[in-house]
C-alpha positions as a printed Julia matrix, in Angstrom:
372×3 Matrix{Float64}:
 193.97  10.93  118.47
 197.37   9.93  117.49
 197.49   7.02  115.18
 194.1    7.4   113.74
 193.14   8.38  110.13
 190.65  11.16  109.58
 187.53  10.5   107.63
 187.93  11.59  103.98
 185.27  14.42  103.25
 182.71  13.63  100.82
 182.32  15.07   97.42
 179.65  17.32   98.62
 181.56  18.53  101.46
 184.4   19.58   99.11
 181.98  21.41   96.69
 180.48  23.48   99.37
 183.48  25.73  100.27
 184.29  26.11   96.43
 180.68  27.37   95.8
 180.84  29.79   98.7
 184.16  31.13   97.46
 182.56  31.7    94.01
 179.64  33.38   95.33
 182.15  35.64   97.26
 184.21  36.6    94.39
 181.08  37.38   92.32
 179.74  39.68   95.08
 183.15  41.28   95.36
 183.27  41.99   91.52
 179.8   43.53   91.86
 180.94  45.66   94.93
 183.97  46.83   92.87
 181.95  47.78   89.93
 179.57  49.88   92.21
 182.48  51.83   93.76
 184.07  52.81   90.28
 183.4   56.52   90.02
 181.83  57.91   86.87
 183.86  60.21   84.72
 184.28  63.59   86.44
 181.9   66.46   85.48
 181.99  70.09   86.84
 179.16  69.27   89.2
 180.58  65.83   90.4
 181.03  65.52   94.22
 181.96  61.66   94.18
 184.79  60.92   96.18
 187.51  59.24   94.1
 189.82  56.48   95.5
 193.48  57.71   95.9
 196.18  55.27   95.0
 199.43  55.93   96.58
 202.67  54.6    94.97
 206.01  54.85   96.68
 209.03  55.7    94.59
 212.5   54.7    96.05
 214.95  57.55   95.54
 218.25  56.48   93.65
 221.63  56.32   95.49
 223.6   59.48   95.22
 227.21  59.4    93.81
 229.77  61.8    95.19
 233.35  62.8    93.9
 235.39  64.98   96.38
 238.84  66.32   96.1
 241.02  68.62   98.37
 242.48  71.92   97.56
 242.22  73.55   94.24
 244.12  76.47   93.04
 244.24  77.71   89.49
 246.77  80.38   89.88
 247.12  84.0    91.33
 246.57  86.91   88.95
 248.82  87.71   86.96
 250.35  84.31   87.23
 247.64  82.14   85.57
 247.56  79.2    83.21
 247.06  80.03   79.45
 244.2   77.43   79.21
 242.78  76.87   82.77
 240.7   73.93   81.71
 243.7   71.91   80.9
 244.5   71.82   84.74
 241.57  69.51   85.22
 241.52  67.73   81.82
 243.64  64.63   82.91
 241.23  63.98   85.75
 237.88  64.8    83.85
 236.56  61.29   83.89
 236.98  61.15   87.65
 234.92  64.3    88.18
 231.83  62.56   87.07
 229.1   62.21   89.87
 225.78  63.52   90.99
 227.76  65.74   93.35
 231.25  66.99   92.88
 232.87  68.8    95.75
 236.2   70.36   96.12
 237.81  73.38   98.23
 238.28  76.56   96.57
 241.75  77.81   97.65
 241.37  81.51   97.09
 238.97  83.97   95.51
 237.45  84.88   91.97
 237.75  88.43   91.69
 239.19  91.26   89.45
 239.83  93.61   92.58
 243.3   93.78   93.51
 242.45  96.13   96.54
 242.59  95.01  100.17
 245.08  92.2    99.61
 245.94  90.55  102.94
 249.73  90.74  101.79
 251.44  93.93  102.04
 253.56  95.05   99.3
 256.84  93.86  101.1
 255.17  90.79  102.65
 257.32  87.59  102.85
 255.8   84.16  102.82
 252.39  85.53  102.28
 249.98  83.9    99.78
 247.04  85.71   98.44
 245.09  84.01   95.76
 242.76  85.28   93.13
 241.66  84.32   89.65
 239.13  85.99   87.15
 235.57  85.51   88.0
 235.12  83.47   84.63
 237.26  80.8    85.99
 234.07  79.77   87.92
 232.93  78.38   84.47
 236.18  76.48   84.13
 235.28  74.58   87.58
 231.7   74.08   86.26
 232.69  72.51   82.96
 235.01  70.42   84.76
 232.25  68.77   86.77
 232.22  70.68   90.01
 228.83  71.35   91.72
 229.88  72.56   95.18
 232.84  74.52   96.25
 234.09  75.2    99.9
 235.06  78.75  100.89
 235.8   77.9   104.58
 239.47  78.31  104.45
 242.26  80.85  105.08
 242.23  82.42  101.57
 238.48  83.13  101.0
 239.06  86.66  102.27
 242.52  87.13  100.75
 241.12  90.33   98.88
 238.75  91.51  101.49
 234.99  91.92  101.34
 235.02  92.71   97.73
 236.9   89.57   96.7
 234.28  87.43   98.85
 231.39  89.12   97.16
 232.8   88.67   93.76
 233.49  85.0    94.44
 230.07  84.25   95.45
 228.52  86.1    92.38
 230.83  84.16   90.13
 230.02  80.84   91.65
 226.4   81.51   91.63
 226.38  82.65   88.23
 228.06  79.22   87.05
 225.58  77.21   89.04
 228.01  76.12   91.66
 226.83  76.03   95.2
 229.1   77.59   97.79
 229.39  76.62  101.29
 231.53  77.74  104.32
 231.01  81.56  104.92
 229.58  82.75  108.3
 226.09  81.04  108.67
 226.14  79.64  105.04
 225.17  76.16  104.33
 225.24  74.9   100.89
 222.27  72.8    99.72
 222.22  70.48   96.73
 219.01  68.72   95.27
 219.55  65.56   93.33
 217.3   62.52   92.79
 214.55  64.05   94.83
 216.82  64.24   97.88
 218.43  67.39   99.44
 222.18  67.11  100.5
 223.54  69.75  102.75
 227.28  70.95  102.97
 228.21  72.42  106.43
 231.78  73.58  106.08
 234.1   75.0   108.74
 237.63  76.46  109.18
 239.29  77.94  112.25
 238.47  81.36  111.38
 235.8   84.08  112.3
 235.39  84.86  108.72
 234.14  81.59  107.91
 231.92  78.95  109.9
 234.14  78.82  112.73
 235.37  75.42  114.0
 236.85  77.13  117.11
 233.48  78.44  118.21
 231.82  75.28  119.84
 228.29  76.3   119.58
 228.36  76.7   115.72
 228.82  72.99  114.99
 225.76  71.69  116.58
 223.54  74.63  115.7
 224.45  74.58  111.98
 224.02  70.7   111.71
 220.5   71.13  113.24
 219.71  73.67  110.75
 221.03  71.55  107.94
 219.04  68.62  109.2
 215.78  70.5   109.13
 216.23  70.88  105.36
 218.21  68.16  104.07
 218.14  64.31  104.24
 222.05  64.03  103.91
 224.46  66.22  105.98
 228.2   66.51  105.08
 230.57  68.51  107.24
 233.84  69.67  105.76
 236.74  70.92  107.98
 239.77  72.94  106.69
 241.94  71.83  109.53
 245.38  71.07  110.57
 248.98  71.94  110.33
 250.64  72.25  106.86
 253.18  70.23  104.94
 254.95  66.91  104.69
 255.13  66.41  108.35
 251.52  67.17  108.9
 250.12  63.88  107.5
 249.02  62.21  111.0
 245.97  63.08  113.05
 247.28  64.03  116.26
 244.16  64.15  118.31
 245.0   67.65  119.66
 244.96  71.38  118.57
 247.41  71.73  115.63
 249.28  74.91  115.28
 250.94  76.51  112.19
 252.97  79.5   112.42
 251.55  80.1   115.76
 247.84  79.85  114.48
 245.5   77.34  116.16
 244.16  75.26  113.18
 241.71  73.17  115.46
 241.66  69.71  116.78
 240.42  67.53  113.61
 239.9   64.46  115.42
 237.69  65.84  118.1
 235.88  68.16  115.58
 235.05  65.18  113.25
 233.86  62.97  116.11
 231.67  65.8   117.34
 230.18  66.44  113.9
 229.15  62.76  113.8
 227.67  62.9   117.27
 225.62  65.86  116.34
 224.19  64.28  113.28
 226.48  64.58  110.29
 226.52  61.54  107.96
 230.0   62.2   106.37
 233.01  64.36  107.17
 235.63  65.39  104.8
 238.7   67.65  105.08
 241.54  69.13  103.7
 244.02  72.13  104.49
 247.24  70.31  105.37
 248.25  70.01  101.81
 248.92  66.39  102.3
 246.51  63.37  102.54
 245.64  62.0   106.15
 244.22  58.79  107.09
 240.45  57.71  107.02
 238.47  56.49  109.89
 235.15  54.55  110.38
 233.4   56.13  113.47
 230.03  55.0   114.59
 229.53  53.63  111.11
 230.37  56.87  109.42
 233.3   57.62  107.25
 235.74  60.54  108.16
 238.32  61.41  105.45
 240.77  63.86  107.47
 242.51  65.37  104.57
 242.23  65.06  100.82
 245.48  66.96  100.09
 245.86  69.2    97.11
 244.53  68.46   93.98
 245.56  71.35   91.66
 247.9   74.02   92.6
 249.06  76.02   89.65
 252.77  76.96   90.58
 251.54  77.57   94.05
 252.52  74.85   96.7
 255.16  72.13   96.84
 254.53  68.93   95.11
 257.46  66.75   96.15
 257.29  63.49   98.01
 254.08  62.53   99.66
 252.68  66.12   98.91
 252.32  65.02   95.4
 250.02  62.11   96.25
 246.41  62.83   95.66
 243.27  61.5    94.21
 239.56  61.63   93.76
 237.26  60.14   96.7
 234.15  58.36   95.03
 231.35  57.53   97.26
 227.89  56.04   96.62
 225.63  57.26   99.44
 222.01  56.02  100.44
 219.31  58.59  100.78
 219.78  58.04  104.43
 223.32  59.33  104.06
 224.98  55.92  104.69
 227.93  54.84  102.73
 226.95  52.15  100.34
 230.49  51.99   98.65
 233.59  53.93   98.14
 236.85  54.07   96.2
 239.93  56.17   95.56
 241.08  57.08   92.09
 244.73  57.84   92.72
 246.7   60.65   91.15
 249.75  62.78   91.55
 250.44  66.65   91.34
 253.29  67.32   88.94
 255.73  69.88   89.63
 253.79  73.12   88.36
 250.61  71.92   89.81
 249.01  69.7    87.07
 247.19  66.62   88.56
 247.37  63.33   86.53
 246.42  59.76   87.0
 248.76  57.64   88.95
 248.97  54.16   87.41
 251.06  52.96   90.4
 248.34  53.66   92.8
 250.85  55.0    95.43
 248.08  56.96   97.29
 246.57  53.73   98.5
 249.41  52.37  100.56
 250.26  55.63  101.73
 246.65  56.36  103.25
 246.41  52.75  104.56
 249.66  53.17  106.39
 248.36  56.33  108.02
 244.86  55.06  108.72
 246.34  51.9   110.42
 248.77  54.03  112.47
 246.15  56.45  113.55
 242.96  54.64  114.0
 243.83  51.0   114.43
 240.89  48.95  114.27
 238.64  51.73  113.18
 240.86  52.55  110.05
 239.0   52.82  106.66
 241.32  50.78  104.44
 241.84  50.89  100.6
 241.75  47.52   98.98
 244.0   46.3    96.3
 241.34  47.26   93.7
 240.98  50.92   95.23
 237.83  50.09   97.18
 237.24  51.55  100.59
 236.66  48.68  103.1
 235.07  48.44  106.55
């Protein structure tokens, strides 16, 4: 009852539970000793106790850039490794991704550009340039773009062989998914462009089918899209099909959202040759265009077209973004990429992200961190 004091237990009552506990411990020790298996011999049939330990896989670091081009034979850099040298420290991560804008082949046959073609670009560099990319840090290169077939089937075959020999994973050719194994985790790159000679973003059934295939083999699925009009006026995400020289370049907004809906963890993009905004959609990051990264005497590098950088992400083994940042850079006239101490990319991307995505914008902080 309330207000009464309990009777204090006697010494004997206190000692009984302690004695019983000591007896139980002694019995447990004896039991454990009897369950220890003797040393194994060829005739032993004793069942051993299996101890299972759980190892938590480490987060995965990713560095990603947009379009890379090291020239067009015979117009090539004398020392191609120098084209990546100023940004070499930023190309350090478990997985380093970029878009290969062109081919790696010695074949000049079957060029898509005729002898007298105007405003036509066909890119090829020697197959040995694959080693330059690998030495710079690249582990995955995309071939889903409008230049992977610049020199026909032979150019495509040679490119695939060169990348494989250099230890670089290729993604984006028809039906091709690039798989990377790091920290006991498999990551898949499912890359698309609006062309039938690649995984085709204009063929609606391909996106869910390839993502489903990737998810059967990988814990993390990254979708890349080479999509959008080109040039300094193509920096906004229009939410409709973009056209360039009459060619349907796809609806990047609808495609990226569909990729997340179908199970992708992250969407990256390039193709417009200019950076676009970034968006959080259903908790996943979409980077619509990472612009140009290197373009040896190939594309314009004035104004906003010169703004570029390296996207850095840390991903959980579930594919969730733990943290992210942008290392800003600029592309000089001639195509050399160098760090930008003025951080102009941050303000540029923030303006686009706010304009195009409002409350869902992925913004860059004053220290370069990507915020939710």
